[in-house]
KOLGUKOL-594951 format. One record per residue (C-alpha): z, x, y; residue number from 1; residue in one letter. Coordinates in steps of 0.25 Angstrom, whole numbers. Layout:
BEGIN
PT     Z     X     Y num residu
PT     Z     X     Y NUM      A
...
REM end
This chain:
BEGIN
PT     Z     X     Y num residu
PT    52   -70     9   1      M
PT    50   -60    20   2      P
PT    49   -63    35   3      T
PT    37   -61    44   4      P
PT    44   -49    50   5      E
PT    47   -42    37   6      Q
PT    32   -42    34   7      L
PT    29   -35    47   8      Q
PT    24   -20    46   9      V
PT    29   -10    56  10      E
PT    19    -1    64  11      R
PT    23    12    71  12      L
PT    16     9    84  13      G
PT     2     6    90  14      E
PT   -10    10    83  15      C
PT   -19    18    92  16      T
PT   -27    27    83  17      V
PT   -41    22    78  18      A
PT   -42    22    63  19      S
PT   -52    32    58  20      P
PT   -56    22    46  21      L
PT   -68    16    54  22      N
PT   -66     2    48  23      L
PT   -71   -11    53  24      S
PT   -64   -20    63  25      T
PT   -73   -32    60  26      I
PT   -67   -41    49  27      P
PT   -77   -43    38  28      G
PT   -86   -31    42  29      D
PT   -92   -23    30  30      E
PT   -83   -11    34  31      I
PT   -68   -12    30  32      A
PT   -59   -18    41  33      D
PT   -47   -13    48  34      Y
PT   -35   -22    45  35      V
PT   -29   -28    58  36      P
PT   -14   -27    59  37      D
PT   -13   -42    59  38      D
PT   -19   -44    46  39      A
PT    -9   -51    37  40      R
PT    -7   -54    22  41      V
PT     1   -67    19  42      L
PT    14   -65    11  43      L
PT    11   -78     4  44      R
PT    -2   -84     0  45      I
PT     2   -96    -8  46      E
PT     9  -109    -4  47      R
PT    13  -121   -11  48      S
PT     9  -136    -8  49      G
PT    10  -138     7  50      N
PT    17  -126    10  51      E
PT    12  -119    23  52      A
PT     6  -106    23  53      W
PT    16   -95    29  54      D
PT     8   -85    36  55      T
PT    20   -79    43  56      S
PT    22   -70    31  57      L
PT    12   -59    30  58      S
PT    10   -44    27  59      F
PT     2   -35    36  60      E
PT   -12   -32    29  61      K
PT   -14   -17    25  62      A
PT   -26   -10    29  63      G
PT   -33     0    39  64      P
PT   -30    -2    53  65      R
PT   -39     0    65  66      E
PT   -29     8    73  67      R
PT   -19    18    68  68      L
PT    -6    23    72  69      Y
PT    -7    37    67  70      F
PT   -18    47    71  71      D
PT   -23    52    58  72      P
PT   -25    66    64  73      A
PT   -11    68    67  74      S
PT    -4    60    56  75      T
PT     4    66    45  76      K
PT     7    58    32  77      V
PT    17    59    21  78      G
PT    17    53     7  79      I
PT    28    51    -4  80      V
PT    27    46   -18  81      T
PT    41    41   -22  82      C
PT    48    34   -34  83      G
PT    43    34   -49  84      G
PT    29    38   -53  85      L
PT    18    27   -52  86      C
PT     4    26   -55  87      P
PT    -4    28   -42  88      G
PT     5    37   -34  89      L
PT    -6    48   -33  90      N
PT   -16    37   -29  91      N
PT    -8    32   -17  92      V
PT    -6    47   -12  93      V
PT   -20    50   -14  94      R
PT   -25    37    -7  95      G
PT   -16    39     5  96      I
PT   -20    54     7  97      V
PT   -35    51     6  98      L
PT   -34    39    15  99      Q
PT   -27    47    25 100      L
PT   -35    59    24 101      F
PT   -49    54    23 102      H
PT   -48    40    30 103      Q
PT   -38    43    41 104      Y
PT   -40    58    43 105      G
PT   -25    61    41 106      V
PT   -23    76    36 107      R
PT    -8    78    36 108      K
PT    -3    71    23 109      I
PT     9    76    15 110      V
PT    15    72     2 111      G
PT    30    73     0 112      F
PT    34    77   -14 113      R
PT    42    68   -24 114      Y
PT    44    56   -16 115      G
PT    54    55    -4 116      Y
PT    61    68   -10 117      Q
PT    49    74    -3 118      G
PT    54    69    11 119      L
PT    68    77     9 120      A
PT    72    87    19 121      A
PT    70    98     9 122      N
PT    61    93    -2 123      P
PT    59   101   -15 124      R
PT    44   100   -13 125      H
PT    36   102    -1 126      A
PT    26    91     4 127      P
PT    12    91    -1 128      M
PT     0    91     9 129      D
PT   -10    80     4 130      L
PT   -25    79     6 131      D
PT   -37    73    -2 132      P
PT   -38    86   -10 133      D
PT   -24    86   -15 134      R
PT   -24    71   -18 135      V
PT   -38    70   -23 136      G
PT   -36    68   -38 137      H
PT   -21    64   -39 138      I
PT   -24    49   -42 139      H
PT   -28    53   -56 140      R
PT   -14    57   -59 141      D
PT    -1    49   -61 142      G
PT    11    53   -54 143      G
PT    12    57   -39 144      S
PT     7    71   -34 145      M
PT    18    70   -24 146      L
PT    29    68   -34 147      G
PT    38    56   -33 148      T
PT    53    54   -34 149      A
PT    64    43   -32 150      R
PT    73    43   -20 151      G
PT    73    53    -9 152      G
PT    82    60     3 153      P
PT    88    52    14 154      P
PT    79    44    22 155      V
PT    83    52    35 156      T
PT    79    65    28 157      E
PT    65    59    23 158      M
PT    62    55    38 159      V
PT    66    69    43 160      D
PT    56    74    33 161      T
PT    45    64    38 162      I
PT    48    69    52 163      E
PT    48    83    49 164      R
PT    34    82    42 165      H
PT    29    74    54 166      G
PT    24    63    46 167      L
PT    18    50    52 168      Q
PT    16    43    39 169      I
PT    24    42    26 170      L
PT    18    35    14 171      F
PT    29    32     3 172      A
PT    23    28   -10 173      I
PT    33    22   -20 174      G
PT    40    10   -24 175      G
PT    52     2   -19 176      D
PT    61    14   -18 177      G
PT    50    22   -10 178      T
PT    48    10    -1 179      L
PT    62     9     2 180      R
PT    62    24     5 181      G
PT    50    22    14 182      A
PT    57    11    21 183      K
PT    69    19    24 184      A
PT    60    31    29 185      I
PT    53    21    38 186      H
PT    66    15    44 187      E
PT    71    29    47 188      E
PT    58    33    54 189      L
PT    59    21    62 190      Q
PT    74    24    66 191      R
PT    69    38    71 192      R
PT    58    32    78 193      G
PT    47    40    70 194      K
PT    33    34    69 195      K
PT    30    37    54 196      V
PT    23    27    46 197      A
PT    30    24    32 198      V
PT    20    17    22 199      V
PT    24    14     7 200      G
PT    14    12    -4 201      V
PT    20     4   -15 202      P
PT    22    11   -28 203      K
PT    30     5   -40 204      T
PT    26     2   -54 205      I
PT    36    -9   -54 206      D
PT    27   -17   -43 207      N
PT    40   -21   -37 208      D
PT    38   -19   -22 209      V
PT    40   -31   -14 210      A
PT    28   -38    -6 211      Y
PT    18   -29   -14 212      V
PT    11   -36   -25 213      D
PT     7   -23   -32 214      K
PT    12    -8   -31 215      T
PT     3     3   -36 216      F
PT     5     8   -50 217      G
PT     8    -6   -56 218      F
PT    -6    -8   -62 219      D
PT    -6     5   -69 220      T
PT     8     3   -74 221      A
PT     4   -10   -80 222      V
PT    -8    -4   -86 223      E
PT     0     7   -93 224      V
PT    12    -2   -97 225      A
PT     2   -11  -104 226      R
PT    -2     0  -113 227      L
PT    12     2  -116 228      A
PT    14   -13  -120 229      L
PT     1   -13  -128 230      N
PT     6    -1  -136 231      G
PT    20    -7  -138 232      A
PT    13   -20  -143 233      H
PT     5   -12  -153 234      T
PT    17    -5  -158 235      E
PT    25   -19  -159 236      A
PT    14   -26  -166 237      A
PT    12   -15  -176 238      S
PT    26   -15  -181 239      A
PT    35   -25  -189 240      E
PT    44   -32  -179 241      N
PT    38   -23  -168 242      G
PT    43   -23  -154 243      V
PT    37   -16  -142 244      G
PT    45   -13  -130 245      L
PT    40    -8  -117 246      V
PT    48    -5  -105 247      K
PT    41    -4   -92 248      L
PT    45    -1   -77 249      M
PT    50   -12   -68 250      G
PT    64   -10   -62 251      R
PT    65   -23   -55 252      D
PT    52   -30   -58 253      A
PT    44   -32   -71 254      G
PT    30   -32   -65 255      F
PT    25   -20   -74 256      I
PT    31   -27   -87 257      A
PT    25   -40   -83 258      A
PT    11   -35   -79 259      A
PT    11   -26   -91 260      A
PT    14   -38  -100 261      T
PT     3   -46   -94 262      L
PT    -7   -34   -96 263      A
PT    -3   -32  -111 264      S
PT    -2   -46  -116 265      L
PT     6   -41  -128 266      E
PT    21   -42  -122 267      V
PT    30   -52  -128 268      N
PT    42   -50  -119 269      Y
PT    41   -45  -104 270      C
PT    55   -42   -99 271      L
PT    56   -39   -84 272      V
PT    68   -38   -74 273      P
PT    65   -51   -67 274      E
PT    66   -60   -79 275      I
PT    80   -62   -86 276      H
PT    80   -60  -101 277      F
PT    91   -58  -112 278      D
PT    90   -50  -124 279      L
PT   100   -58  -133 280      D
PT   102   -72  -135 281      G
PT    93   -83  -140 282      E
PT    84   -82  -129 283      H
PT    85   -67  -127 284      G
PT    74   -57  -129 285      L
PT    79   -52  -143 286      L
PT    79   -66  -149 287      R
PT    65   -69  -144 288      H
PT    61   -55  -149 289      L
PT    66   -59  -163 290      E
PT    57   -72  -163 291      K
PT    45   -64  -158 292      R
PT    46   -54  -169 293      L
PT    48   -65  -179 294      E
PT    36   -72  -174 295      A
PT    26   -60  -171 296      R
PT    32   -48  -177 297      G
PT    31   -39  -164 298      H
PT    35   -40  -149 299      A
PT    32   -33  -136 300      L
PT    42   -32  -125 301      I
PT    41   -26  -111 302      V
PT    53   -23  -102 303      V
PT    54   -19   -88 304      A
PT    64    -8   -85 305      E
PT    72   -16   -75 306      G
PT    76   -26   -87 307      C
PT    87   -15   -89 308      A
PT    95   -24   -79 309      R
PT    96   -34   -91 310      R
PT   104   -24   -99 311      F
PT   111   -14   -90 312      A
PT   122   -17   -80 313      S
PT   120   -14   -66 314      L
PT   129    -1   -66 315      D
PT   120     5   -77 316      Q
PT   108     4   -69 317      L
PT   107    17   -61 318      G
PT    98    20   -49 319      R
PT    87    31   -47 320      D
PT    85    39   -35 321      A
PT    78    28   -28 322      A
PT    89    18   -31 323      G
PT    81    10   -41 324      N
PT    88     6   -54 325      V
PT    86    16   -65 326      A
PT    82    10   -78 327      Y
PT    79    23   -86 328      S
PT    93    26   -93 329      S
PT    94    21  -107 330      S
PT   106    12  -103 331      E
PT    97     3   -94 332      V
PT    83     6  -100 333      D
PT    78    -8  -103 334      A
PT    68    -3  -113 335      G
PT    78     5  -121 336      L
PT    88    -6  -120 337      Y
PT    78   -17  -126 338      L
PT    74    -7  -137 339      K
PT    88    -5  -142 340      D
PT    91   -20  -140 341      A
PT    79   -25  -148 342      I
PT    81   -15  -159 343      S
PT    95   -17  -160 344      G
PT    94   -33  -160 345      H
PT    83   -33  -172 346      F
PT    91   -22  -180 347      K
PT   103   -32  -180 348      K
PT    94   -43  -185 349      L
PT    89   -34  -196 350      G
PT    75   -35  -190 351      R
PT    72   -21  -185 352      P
PT    60   -20  -175 353      V
PT    50    -9  -173 354      T
PT    52    -7  -158 355      L
PT    43     2  -149 356      K
PT    48     5  -135 357      Y
PT    39    10  -125 358      I
PT    43    15  -110 359      D
PT    30    19  -103 360      P
PT    36    19   -89 361      S
PT    34    34   -86 362      Y
PT    20    34   -92 363      M
PT    16    22   -83 364      I
PT    22    28   -71 365      R
PT    14    41   -72 366      S
PT     0    37   -75 367      V
PT   -11    37   -65 368      P
PT   -15    24   -58 369      A
PT   -25    15   -65 370      N
PT   -37    10   -58 371      A
PT   -30    -2   -51 372      N
PT   -19     6   -46 373      D
PT   -28    17   -41 374      S
PT   -36     7   -32 375      I
PT   -23     1   -28 376      F
PT   -16    14   -24 377      C
PT   -28    18   -16 378      D
PT   -28     5    -8 379      V
PT   -13     6    -6 380      L
PT   -14    20    -1 381      A
PT   -25    17     9 382      R
PT   -17     5    15 383      H
PT    -5    13    16 384      A
PT   -13    24    24 385      T
PT   -19    13    33 386      H
PT    -5     7    36 387      A
PT     1    21    39 388      A
PT   -10    25    48 389      M
PT    -8    12    56 390      A
PT     6    15    58 391      G
PT    11     5    49 392      K
PT    25     9    43 393      T
PT    36     4    35 394      G
PT    27    -3    25 395      L
PT    22    -2    11 396      V
PT     7    -6     7 397      I
PT     7   -18    -2 398      G
PT    -3   -28    -8 399      R
PT    -1   -43    -6 400      W
PT   -10   -54   -11 401      H
PT   -20   -42   -14 402      N
PT   -20   -38     0 403      V
PT   -14   -25     5 404      F
PT    -2   -26    15 405      I
PT     9   -19    22 406      H
PT    23   -22    17 407      V
PT    35   -18    26 408      P
PT    44    -8    18 409      L
PT    56   -16    21 410      A
PT    50   -28    15 411      L
PT    44   -21     3 412      A
PT    58   -15     0 413      T
PT    66   -28     2 414      S
PT    64   -32   -12 415      E
PT    57   -29   -25 416      R
PT    46   -37   -31 417      K
PT    49   -43   -44 418      V
PT    42   -53   -54 419      I
PT    44   -67   -50 420      D
PT    48   -74   -62 421      T
PT    41   -87   -58 422      D
PT    28   -79   -55 423      S
PT    15   -80   -62 424      G
PT    17   -66   -67 425      L
PT    29   -69   -75 426      W
PT    23   -82   -80 427      L
PT    11   -73   -85 428      A
PT    21   -64   -92 429      V
PT    28   -74  -100 430      T
PT    16   -81  -103 431      E
PT     9   -68  -108 432      T
PT    22   -64  -116 433      T
PT    26   -78  -121 434      G
PT    40   -73  -119 435      Q
PT    51   -83  -118 436      P
PT    63   -84  -109 437      D
PT    72   -73  -113 438      L
PT    85   -77  -106 439      S
PT    97   -84  -112 440      N
PT   101   -87   -97 441      V
PT    98  -101   -92 442      P
PT    88  -101   -81 443      V
PT    98  -106   -71 444      S
PT   107   -94   -73 445      R
PT    97   -83   -73 446      R
PT    98   -80   -58 447      A
PT   113   -79   -59 448      E
PT   112   -69   -71 449      R
PT   101   -61   -64 450      W
PT   110   -60   -52 451      H
PT   121   -54   -60 452      R
PT   113   -44   -67 453      N
PT   101   -40   -58 454      P
REM end
């Protein structure tokens, strides 16, 4: 549980510039209101029995402020898109540019190419000037018009570039690694005494940013993943002893696998990193799969990529340029490992199965945002712009209890959000799939085993 101090958002200084948005200052007026700085959103909105309400823990509410820190006429803004591809990247870039240009009157907007690599001292690609004409139709396409990449140069070099370009605001659009990079940039700017606002927009298909209830791209990912699951189910149901196996994204969290399972309603086994399972033994997946095929003749399994931790030793798990565990090699690929394990198991039993393996990961990442994500991205972009123009810094725009908030970068990067195994989400998954406990380890010893092999 965070402290009240950890929920406080930093501001560069006193706001003395009148906002050009011309909104109402009267609560309940027909015109949209400015949001006062003391507007808060409670961390917890549930209590048990006679438990007292704790109002000391609350987030700063996002939204337009009546007074700005930056004068739009002289403000220069930079934008980077980092990490892997995700539906909605172009939507967020477009939303920020249009809000800055049309609503605030900012005319100096620069897009840095290929993530934080674009902030190198000598980048391979020059920055791109952005205006409404340049971004007008990019939301129709997947990917990022700016390009994206993992990792980047040393933080001191990136801050040197920010100073050289005379930026007052930097928007960092990305997931956990991107936000950690934004935090490092923010801290280096503070160390140098530079008044530059650093604002993050949470992008990760895995939906694993802490204190943010949903990241953009997630809805689209679930929609496309459901199509893959439905196809795998059709293949499995049409074959004798048919098994459909689909691997989905999810390094540390199984939110996509769980949500796609609920959307499909055809999955029999949903395997996620947070829930211990065994392959072998009386209670393992393979034994239960035998019983399933005997009873129904087909089965559908979805596995999150992070389940590779069940099959690989820690020294086999390499790291990508952003420091994340890489699950792409055949030695640690959860989908390929399960495919071989299932096929080999039933071959030994003399009961070969017809197994169809589908990995739609890169197809999911590259598609344009669906309707829900398009709306969500646009709202995130506008709130990010409001925060930055008001001199808020070191934060990421989040949503909490369906209200948009400012989450300090230090808090958002302090941990990763994972599925609560006691939550209604996981209960819904197990009730939908009907899957049994797939562990041979007594409940009392599972925490110990997880600690040994995280």
